C-alpha atoms as one frame of an Amber mdcrd trajectory, in Angstrom:
protein
  89.044 -58.486 164.147  91.904 -59.691 166.694  90.933 -58.826 170.226  94.532
 -57.915 171.157  95.345 -55.927 168.053  95.988 -52.208 168.496  96.445 -49.375
 165.857  97.350 -45.670 165.299  96.003 -43.679 162.582  97.663 -40.476 161.405
  96.721 -37.340 159.578  98.990 -36.609 156.724  99.309 -32.853 155.931 100.947
 -30.878 158.824 101.568 -34.155 160.783 103.610 -36.443 158.344 104.524 -33.970
 155.563 104.166 -30.404 155.076 105.214 -27.344 153.128 106.594 -24.295 154.570
 103.942 -21.280 154.563 105.444 -19.499 151.731 105.420 -22.651 149.668 102.160
 -23.870 150.759 100.686 -20.355 149.614 102.305 -20.751 146.363 101.115 -24.393
 146.052  97.557 -23.457 146.572  97.712 -20.484 144.050  99.087 -22.943 141.350
  96.259 -25.339 142.033  93.782 -22.301 141.189  95.863 -21.535 137.938  95.780
 -25.061 136.963  91.919 -24.974 137.132  91.795 -21.629 135.371  93.923 -23.060
 132.653  91.810 -26.123 132.037  88.685 -24.029 132.058  89.864 -21.272 129.635
  91.222 -24.178 127.232  87.702 -25.998 127.421  85.353 -25.340 124.408  82.151
 -23.403 125.373  78.769 -25.172 125.545  77.221 -22.733 123.258  78.426 -19.754
 121.276  78.854 -16.565 123.079  79.488 -18.149 126.456  82.761 -16.623 126.803
  84.322 -15.979 130.153  87.316 -14.025 131.283  90.090 -15.536 133.142  89.062
 -13.566 136.232  85.609 -14.836 135.991  86.748 -18.469 135.608  89.110 -18.120
 138.664  86.255 -16.645 140.793  83.989 -19.482 139.694  86.644 -22.271 140.606
  87.493 -20.746 143.865  83.836 -20.768 145.042  83.645 -24.247 143.973  86.890
 -25.141 146.009  85.860 -23.238 149.021  82.486 -25.132 148.892  84.292 -28.368
 148.860  86.348 -27.201 151.791  83.118 -26.332 153.587  81.586 -29.871 152.726
  84.890 -31.522 154.027  84.507 -29.643 157.449  81.072 -31.303 157.627  82.356
 -34.691 156.931  81.378 -34.851 152.976  83.895 -35.428 150.206  83.876 -33.253
 146.937  86.613 -34.483 144.910  88.972 -32.345 142.737  87.287 -33.764 139.536
  83.698 -32.838 140.839  85.115 -29.336 141.707  86.197 -28.667 138.099  83.064
 -30.411 136.754  80.815 -28.143 138.716  82.882 -25.096 137.740  82.634 -26.102
 134.106  78.938 -26.334 134.296  78.696 -22.873 135.721  81.116 -21.523 133.336
  79.284 -22.937 130.337  82.403 -25.129 129.448  82.832 -28.651 128.285  85.573
 -29.533 130.581  87.352 -33.079 130.861  88.102 -33.668 134.626  91.113 -35.956
 133.562  92.806 -32.675 132.230  92.427 -31.046 135.610  93.896 -34.355 137.481
  96.682 -34.668 135.050  97.584 -30.950 135.816  97.432 -31.673 139.577  99.711
 -34.680 139.241 102.211 -32.530 137.621 102.082 -29.839 140.176 102.450 -32.432
 143.175 105.344 -34.024 141.330 107.357 -30.664 141.162 106.207 -29.389 144.606
 108.802 -29.486 147.162 106.850 -31.394 149.955 108.819 -31.628 153.191 108.921
 -34.807 155.385 108.040 -33.910 159.097 110.883 -34.247 161.398 111.133 -37.973
 162.810 107.808 -38.810 160.903 109.292 -41.835 159.180 111.025 -42.889 162.494
 107.975 -42.608 164.528 105.798 -44.681 162.197 108.494 -47.421 162.157 108.754
 -47.479 165.870 105.003 -47.877 166.223 105.008 -50.838 163.855 108.028 -52.388
 165.459 106.280 -52.199 168.791 103.449 -54.190 167.125 101.055 -51.535 166.323
  99.121 -51.444 163.008  99.262 -48.132 161.220  97.022 -46.182 158.637  97.021
 -42.785 157.254  93.695 -40.913 156.975  93.784 -37.639 154.761  91.313 -35.140
 153.623  92.405 -34.865 150.143  90.402 -31.673 148.900  92.812 -30.015 146.785
  94.507 -32.981 145.044  93.487 -36.562 144.502  95.321 -39.143 146.908  96.692
 -40.948 143.805  98.836 -38.093 142.956 100.396 -38.213 146.601 101.222 -41.857
 146.673 104.555 -41.575 144.594 105.597 -38.772 147.228 104.858 -40.992 150.174
 106.605 -43.910 148.698 109.695 -41.858 148.189 109.533 -40.553 151.808 109.530
 -44.266 152.818 106.062 -44.600 154.252 104.849 -47.568 151.968 106.542 -50.089
 154.211 105.246 -49.221 157.842 101.988 -47.716 156.790  99.553 -50.466 155.881
  96.676 -48.573 154.754  96.356 -45.037 153.104  92.647 -43.861 153.277  92.158
 -40.653 150.900  88.981 -39.105 151.216  88.573 -38.179 147.329  88.333 -41.985
 147.142  85.291 -42.173 149.430  82.176 -40.270 150.241  83.317 -38.934 153.545
  86.095 -36.813 155.179  87.261 -36.596 158.739  85.567 -35.926 160.938  82.836
 -38.130 159.812  83.434 -41.535 161.652  82.803 -43.585 158.396  86.242 -42.544
 157.107  87.779 -43.967 160.392  85.811 -47.159 160.120  87.115 -47.799 156.596
  90.751 -47.267 158.067  89.987 -49.748 160.926  88.310 -52.293 158.687  91.549
 -52.539 156.552  93.582 -52.989 159.705  91.216 -55.345 161.268  91.389 -53.346
 164.537  88.676 -52.175 166.875  88.001 -48.509 167.616  88.473 -49.087 171.321
  92.062 -50.294 170.582  92.964 -47.277 168.307  94.336 -43.740 168.705  94.350
 -41.056 166.072  96.975 -38.387 165.633  96.616 -34.953 163.691  96.929 -31.313
 163.749  93.408 -30.035 163.896  89.725 -30.221 165.105  88.650 -32.742 162.438
  91.147 -35.110 163.678  90.204 -34.713 167.256  86.529 -34.658 166.768  86.661
 -37.247 164.298  88.436 -39.611 166.721  85.645 -38.888 169.427  82.687 -39.523
 167.058  84.355 -42.754 165.667  84.606 -44.038 169.142  88.391 -44.271 169.212
  90.363 -44.780 172.350  91.661 -41.411 172.128  92.941 -38.392 169.942  96.399
 -36.811 169.927  96.706 -33.165 168.822 100.266 -32.662 167.083 101.218 -29.126
 167.232 104.819 -29.153 165.962 103.720 -28.266 162.208 101.204 -25.969 162.806
 102.666 -23.372 160.343 100.236 -22.675 157.702 100.245 -20.526 154.609  97.481
 -17.787 154.710  95.293 -19.230 152.078  95.229 -22.674 153.779  94.622 -21.053
 157.140  91.849 -19.057 155.896  90.247 -21.673 154.134  90.712 -24.925 156.224
  91.062 -23.814 159.670  87.958 -21.785 161.012  88.591 -20.248 164.660  89.409
 -22.718 166.969  89.904 -25.620 164.606  93.956 -25.515 165.155  93.684 -25.636
 169.023  90.743 -27.976 169.840  90.482 -29.563 173.206  92.283 -32.670 173.310
  93.098 -35.161 176.244  96.860 -35.512 174.644  99.034 -33.220 172.775 102.598
 -33.575 171.480 104.977 -31.129 169.888 107.477 -33.580 168.526 106.638 -36.906
 166.698 109.449 -38.445 168.644 107.018 -38.136 171.707 104.463 -40.334 169.895
 105.722 -44.008 170.423 106.213 -43.684 174.344 102.687 -41.949 174.367 101.121
 -44.675 172.465 102.696 -47.297 174.664 101.169 -45.567 177.799  97.791 -45.700
 175.962  97.748 -48.982 174.247 100.711 -51.001 175.759
């Protein structure tokens, strides 16, 4: 690692990209509907093992919620694993690829929005000589489904590494997922700052030994289901040494911390 290299790692959801609350609610509902459709179409493991759509929905929602809980503890349970576990409980022979294909189509038609000033901030960080990575807990959809959207938004150039939790055993706040990003960037933790919108970002930065964590509050408008699942009490307002409301505030803050 270069002794003088510096880096900024950033969260993805509600930091660089987001959905309006009503669109986020609809998007998460369609994730559930996609899973139920796949489970309904899968053949039963044995005769007489029929399940209603409501039962299949309940089973998958429980597996999804369990995956969220695991992510809050630093463990990755991928969408493929979620549908496999739901299929086993429902007595169905499920092909995870069917669910992943459905999620890919869902992501492609969902109106994700670019955070105000996100690309400009990332480009400014790179122009200042900092290395940049995105670290995202991808519980509801695989990282591979997000890459085309991120490319279209213009992140491929200035972002040097994308670390999606479904491609690894860990999620934020486990320090291992931060270590993965830093290894790709070839930067020491003591020369790195992480930016995100919630507890797992700030706590993860602390556990990973990063120089600091920055809480971004500018896109903390969440859909009801997202807030209920992903943000236990206090997770949206953790104690943080640094807070910003606009991403335009980030480059000058980073210069003070890493310059």
